C-alpha positions in Angstrom: 33.3 176.5 207.5 35.9 177.3 209.9 36.3 181.0 208.1 32.7 181.2 208.1 32.6 181.5 211.7 35.3 183.3 212.2 34.0 186.1 210.0 30.9 185.4 212.3 32.8 186.0 215.5 34.7 188.8 214.1 31.1 190.8 213.6 29.7 190.3 216.7 32.3 191.5 218.4 32.3 194.5 216.6 28.6 194.8 217.5 26.7 193.4 214.2 23.6 191.5 214.8 24.2 187.7 215.3 21.9 187.8 211.9 23.6 190.3 209.7 27.1 188.6 210.8 26.1 185.5 209.4 24.1 186.4 206.3 27.7 188.3 205.5 29.6 185.7 206.1 27.3 183.7 204.1 27.6 185.5 201.5 31.5 186.6 201.7 31.7 182.4 201.7 29.2 181.9 198.5 31.4 184.4 196.8 34.6 182.4 197.7 33.1 179.4 196.8 32.2 181.2 192.9 35.2 182.5 192.6 36.8 179.0 192.9 34.6 177.9 190.7 35.9 179.8 187.9 39.3 179.3 188.6 38.8 175.5 187.7 36.8 176.0 185.3 39.1 178.5 183.6 42.4 177.7 184.7 44.6 175.6 182.9 46.4 172.3 184.6 49.4 171.0 184.4 48.4 168.3 182.5 46.8 170.7 180.4 49.4 172.8 179.4 51.6 168.8 178.6 48.4 167.6 176.4 48.7 171.5 174.8 52.7 171.0 174.4 51.8 167.2 172.9 48.9 168.7 170.6 51.2 171.2 169.1 54.6 169.1 168.3 52.2 167.1 167.1 51.2 169.3 164.6 54.3 170.8 163.9 55.9 168.0 162.6 52.6 167.3 160.4 52.8 171.1 158.9 56.8 170.5 158.7 56.0 166.8 156.7 53.8 168.7 154.6 55.9 171.6 153.8 58.6 168.9 153.3 56.6 167.4 150.7 54.8 170.8 149.7 58.9 172.0 148.4 59.7 168.6 147.2 56.9 169.2 144.7 57.5 172.5 144.1 61.2 171.2 143.0 60.1 168.8 140.9 57.5 171.3 138.7 60.5 174.0 138.7 62.4 171.4 137.2 59.6 170.7 134.5 58.9 174.4 133.4 62.9 175.1 133.2 62.6 172.2 130.5 59.9 173.5 129.1 60.8 177.1 128.6 64.5 175.5 127.3 62.4 174.0 124.6 60.2 177.2 123.4 63.7 179.3 123.2 65.2 176.5 120.9 62.2 176.1 118.5 61.7 180.1 118.7 65.7 180.1 117.9 64.9 177.6 115.2 62.2 179.7 113.9 63.8 182.7 113.6 67.0 180.9 111.2 64.3 179.6 109.4 63.4 183.1 109.1 66.4 184.0 108.2 67.2 181.9 106.0 64.0 181.9 103.9 64.4 186.2 103.6 68.0 185.7 101.8 66.5 183.8 99.2 
């Protein structure tokens, strides 16, 4: 309100009519209030930032745990596949040996 009165006084001393000076000061004050409203809605407070940090840390811990679990599952499956591949190779060698013995007859 004090700023609005200062604007009215400055405009009146510059020769603006009192009605126009009050209207201009009211418009400026309304625009300033509108901008403060926008800033209050869009700018993050320290509390907002801290809350976001905590959420990110919780998410990071959750993702890290899931990645570790996935990694363990992957190593287990790789081990199983290695044994299956070894069995296939041994079976193929057995077939080759059997075929060679059959051809020798």
